[in-house]
C-alpha positions as CSV (number, residue, x, y, z in Angstrom):
1,M,-28.4,-86.7,34.1
2,S,-29.1,-85.8,37.4
3,F,-26.8,-85.8,40.4
4,K,-28.4,-89.0,41.7
5,S,-27.9,-91.0,38.6
6,A,-24.4,-89.9,38.0
7,A,-23.5,-90.9,41.9
8,T,-25.3,-94.4,41.0
9,L,-23.2,-94.5,38.3
10,A,-19.8,-93.9,40.0
11,S,-20.7,-96.3,42.7
12,R,-21.1,-99.2,40.3
13,S,-17.6,-98.2,38.4
14,E,-19.7,-98.1,35.2
15,V,-18.4,-94.4,34.3
16,A,-16.7,-95.4,31.2
17,E,-19.0,-93.1,29.0
18,G,-20.8,-90.4,30.9
19,P,-20.4,-87.3,33.3
20,E,-17.0,-86.0,33.8
21,V,-16.0,-86.4,37.6
22,L,-13.5,-83.7,39.1
23,T,-11.7,-83.6,42.2
24,V,-12.4,-80.5,44.6
25,T,-9.1,-79.3,43.3
26,E,-9.5,-79.5,39.5
27,L,-13.1,-77.8,40.0
28,C,-11.3,-75.3,41.8
29,D,-8.6,-74.6,39.2
30,R,-11.5,-74.4,36.6
31,L,-13.2,-71.7,38.8
32,R,-9.9,-70.0,39.3
33,D,-9.1,-69.8,35.2
34,L,-12.7,-68.6,34.9
35,I,-12.8,-65.9,37.3
36,R,-9.0,-64.8,36.1
37,A,-10.4,-64.7,32.7
38,Q,-12.4,-61.5,33.8
39,P,-11.6,-58.1,32.8
40,Q,-9.0,-56.8,35.1
41,P,-8.9,-54.7,37.0
42,V,-12.4,-54.1,38.7
43,F,-13.4,-51.3,40.6
44,V,-15.4,-52.0,43.8
45,R,-17.3,-49.5,46.3
46,G,-18.1,-51.1,49.6
47,E,-17.5,-50.8,53.6
48,V,-14.4,-52.7,55.2
49,R,-15.4,-55.1,58.1
50,D,-13.1,-57.5,59.9
51,L,-9.8,-55.9,59.1
52,T,-6.8,-57.9,60.3
53,R,-2.9,-56.8,59.9
54,A,-0.8,-59.6,59.8
55,A,2.9,-59.6,60.8
56,S,3.8,-60.0,57.5
57,G,2.1,-56.5,56.8
58,H,-0.6,-57.7,54.1
59,A,-3.9,-56.7,55.4
60,Y,-7.3,-58.8,55.0
61,F,-10.6,-57.9,55.1
62,T,-14.1,-58.1,54.1
63,L,-15.8,-55.7,51.6
64,R,-19.2,-55.5,51.8
65,D,-22.4,-53.7,51.1
66,E,-26.3,-54.6,52.0
67,G,-26.3,-57.6,49.9
68,A,-23.3,-59.1,49.8
69,Q,-19.5,-59.5,50.8
70,L,-16.2,-60.3,49.4
71,A,-12.9,-61.5,51.0
72,C,-10.2,-58.8,50.2
73,V,-6.4,-59.3,50.7
74,L,-4.3,-56.2,50.7
75,F,-0.4,-57.0,50.4
76,R,2.4,-55.4,52.0
77,S,3.9,-54.1,48.5
78,E,0.8,-52.4,47.9
79,V,-0.2,-51.0,51.5
80,D,-0.3,-47.2,51.5
81,P,1.7,-46.1,55.0
82,R,-0.3,-43.4,54.9
83,S,-3.6,-45.1,54.8
84,S,-6.0,-45.2,57.7
85,L,-7.8,-48.1,56.6
86,R,-10.3,-49.4,59.2
87,D,-13.2,-51.2,59.9
88,G,-16.8,-49.2,59.1
89,L,-14.8,-47.4,56.4
90,A,-16.6,-47.0,53.0
91,V,-14.2,-47.3,50.2
92,L,-13.6,-47.6,46.4
93,V,-10.9,-50.4,45.5
94,R,-9.0,-50.8,42.3
95,A,-8.4,-54.8,42.8
96,D,-7.8,-58.0,40.4
97,L,-10.5,-60.8,41.1
98,D,-9.0,-64.1,41.9
99,F,-10.4,-67.4,43.4
100,Y,-8.6,-68.8,46.3
101,P,-8.9,-72.5,46.2
102,G,-7.7,-72.8,50.1
103,R,-11.0,-71.7,51.1
104,G,-12.9,-72.1,47.7
105,Q,-14.1,-68.7,47.4
106,P,-13.9,-65.6,45.3
107,Q,-11.4,-62.7,46.7
108,L,-10.3,-59.4,45.5
109,I,-6.5,-58.9,45.6
110,V,-6.5,-55.5,46.0
111,R,-3.9,-52.7,44.4
112,A,-5.3,-49.3,45.7
113,V,-7.8,-48.1,48.0
114,R,-9.5,-44.9,48.2
115,P,-11.2,-43.6,51.2
116,H,-14.7,-42.2,51.2
117,G,-15.6,-42.0,55.0
118,P,-17.6,-43.7,57.3
119,G,-19.8,-46.5,55.8
120,G,-23.6,-46.2,56.0
121,L,-23.6,-50.0,57.7
122,W,-21.1,-48.7,60.5
123,L,-23.2,-45.4,60.8
124,A,-26.0,-47.4,61.5
125,F,-24.2,-50.1,64.0
126,E,-23.0,-47.0,65.9
127,Q,-26.5,-45.2,66.2
128,T,-27.9,-48.5,67.4
129,R,-24.9,-48.8,70.1
130,E,-25.5,-45.2,71.4
131,A,-29.2,-45.6,71.7
132,L,-28.6,-48.6,73.6
133,A,-25.7,-46.8,75.9
134,R,-28.1,-43.8,76.5
135,D,-30.7,-46.4,77.6
136,G,-28.1,-47.8,79.9
137,V,-28.4,-51.2,78.6
138,L,-24.5,-51.2,78.0
139,D,-23.6,-50.2,81.5
140,A,-21.2,-52.2,83.3
141,S,-23.0,-51.9,86.4
142,R,-25.7,-54.0,84.5
143,K,-23.3,-56.8,83.9
144,R,-23.7,-60.0,86.1
145,P,-20.7,-62.5,86.2
146,L,-21.2,-66.0,84.6
147,P,-21.9,-68.8,86.9
148,K,-18.9,-71.3,86.7
149,F,-22.0,-74.0,86.4
150,P,-24.8,-73.0,84.5
151,R,-28.0,-74.6,85.6
152,R,-29.3,-74.2,82.1
153,S,-27.6,-73.7,78.3
154,T,-29.6,-72.8,75.1
155,T,-28.8,-73.5,71.6
156,S,-30.7,-71.7,69.0
157,S,-30.6,-73.4,65.7
158,A,-32.7,-74.6,62.9
159,S,-35.0,-78.1,63.6
160,S,-33.1,-79.8,60.9
161,A,-29.4,-78.7,62.1
162,A,-27.0,-80.8,63.2
163,A,-26.4,-78.6,66.5
164,I,-29.3,-80.0,68.1
165,P,-28.2,-83.7,68.1
166,S,-24.7,-82.4,68.6
167,R,-25.7,-80.8,71.7
168,T,-27.9,-83.2,73.3
169,S,-25.4,-86.1,72.8
170,S,-22.5,-84.4,74.3
171,C,-21.5,-85.4,77.5
172,P,-19.6,-83.0,80.0
173,P,-16.5,-84.1,81.9
174,P,-16.8,-86.4,84.5
175,S,-16.1,-84.2,87.1
176,C,-19.1,-81.8,86.2
177,R,-21.6,-84.3,85.4
178,E,-23.5,-84.0,88.6
179,R,-23.7,-80.2,88.1
180,A,-24.6,-80.1,84.2
181,P,-28.0,-79.6,82.7
182,R,-29.9,-82.6,81.8
183,R,-33.1,-81.2,80.5
184,V,-33.6,-80.5,76.8
185,S,-36.6,-78.6,75.7
186,R,-37.6,-77.6,72.5
187,R,-39.6,-74.6,71.3
188,R,-40.3,-73.3,67.9
189,S,-39.5,-69.7,67.2
190,N,-40.3,-67.4,64.0
191,V,-37.0,-65.9,64.0
């Protein structure tokens, strides 16, 4: 049965016999049970990004490689005070795979971290930044102040995305209307 026909049945209140309809919470609970049923712990190698240390002492970060990323949490009780966890560090983690219903995403509950030096993605980023600095692109003298009332603004988006209608229908505050950009132009881009 297709989703469309299931939705039609549900809208007619004729779901006496047919597909099981779940709430988001019920589906997330099932996903959590499936994920937690996997062999634990898992060992995962990747690069630390977006590291945040909460006031509670917990550390939140993303473990990523060239093709994917996973949200991670390292609870205060598991944090090694000698650890130098930082963005761009290549690591091997021992973790339990879990599912966080609040965001509807899988996550790793990290139990141990072993650093392996700077990650390849971080090194590539640093090399690019150094090349731009050598070329003078990042010099503070090249920066221009932002105007208080810009004459133009740009939104880069897919042609089917909601950003374009939102952007063209939003109205600036009355005090800025006479200074706000009014012209909307659309151009195709092969990005």
